[in-house]
C-alpha positions as semicolon CSV with decimal commas, in nm:
position;residue;x (nm);y (nm);z (nm)
1;X;0,246;-4,382;2,014
2;X;0,369;-4,727;2,104
3;X;0,377;-5,002;1,842
4;X;0,063;-5,207;1,898
5;X;0,125;-5,445;1,608
6;X;0,256;-5,719;1,838
7;X;-0,039;-5,716;2,077
8;X;-0,235;-6,040;2,068
9;X;-0,547;-5,901;2,235
10;X;-0,819;-5,697;2,069
11;X;-0,705;-5,346;1,979
12;X;-0,932;-5,071;2,109
13;X;-0,985;-4,745;1,925
14;X;-0,945;-4,433;2,136
15;X;-1,274;-4,243;2,165
16;X;-1,272;-3,871;2,094
17;X;-1,359;-3,781;2,455
18;X;-1,049;-3,967;2,580
19;X;-0,825;-3,802;2,320
20;X;-0,968;-3,462;2,412
21;X;-0,913;-3,524;2,785
22;X;-0,551;-3,631;2,729
23;X;-0,481;-3,325;2,517
24;X;-0,665;-3,086;2,752
25;X;-0,475;-3,217;3,054
26;X;-0,140;-3,219;2,868
27;X;-0,098;-3,591;2,941
28;X;-0,066;-3,723;2,585
29;X;0,311;-3,765;2,624
30;X;0,264;-3,955;2,950
31;X;0,005;-4,177;2,780
32;X;0,227;-4,238;2,477
33;X;0,524;-4,325;2,698
34;X;0,331;-4,618;2,848
35;X;0,369;-4,962;2,689
36;X;0,124;-5,046;2,410
37;X;-0,057;-5,304;2,622
38;X;-0,126;-5,044;2,892
39;X;-0,254;-4,790;2,641
40;X;-0,482;-5,053;2,489
41;X;-0,598;-5,182;2,828
42;X;-0,687;-4,834;2,952
43;X;-0,898;-4,765;2,642
44;X;-1,068;-5,105;2,650
45;X;-1,144;-5,067;3,021
46;X;-1,295;-4,721;2,971
47;X;-1,497;-4,833;2,667
48;X;-1,631;-5,141;2,848
49;X;-1,826;-4,929;3,096
50;X;-2,197;-4,919;3,025
51;X;-2,276;-4,592;3,201
52;X;-2,127;-4,259;3,098
53;X;-2,064;-4,185;3,467
54;X;-1,853;-4,500;3,493
55;X;-1,663;-4,412;3,176
56;X;-1,588;-4,072;3,326
57;X;-1,477;-4,225;3,657
58;X;-1,241;-4,462;3,473
59;X;-1,111;-4,181;3,253
60;X;-1,040;-3,974;3,564
61;X;-0,850;-4,266;3,719
62;X;-0,638;-4,306;3,406
63;X;-0,563;-3,933;3,396
64;X;-0,471;-3,933;3,764
65;X;-0,241;-4,231;3,722
66;X;-0,070;-4,072;3,422
67;X;-0,029;-3,746;3,613
68;X;0,115;-3,912;3,924
69;X;0,323;-4,175;3,747
70;X;0,439;-4,493;3,915
71;X;0,097;-4,656;3,907
72;X;-0,107;-4,853;3,653
73;X;-0,461;-4,973;3,727
74;X;-0,403;-4,902;4,097
75;X;-0,090;-5,124;4,095
76;X;0,268;-5,015;4,149
77;X;0,441;-4,946;3,816
78;X;0,804;-4,840;3,880
79;X;0,897;-4,775;3,514
80;X;0,650;-4,485;3,498
81;X;0,760;-4,316;3,822
82;X;0,833;-3,951;3,782
83;X;1,164;-3,808;3,894
84;X;1,144;-3,561;4,178
């Protein structure tokens, strides 16, 4: 896991359902390879949803982006591109 000690924003605790989804989809390594701010932002964004359906939609987007690589919050992210 990335060192989050230098983040200046609120640190978000990963909910069990997110941890389970990352492990079940074998994407924990992809998640852990992202910078600490991205890890924290993903969790905060998912947790901020009021409806469970929205949390699930956001979780699915995060999982998709980790699977594909090269994208973060629907924006281009070259450092996470996967080699072909």
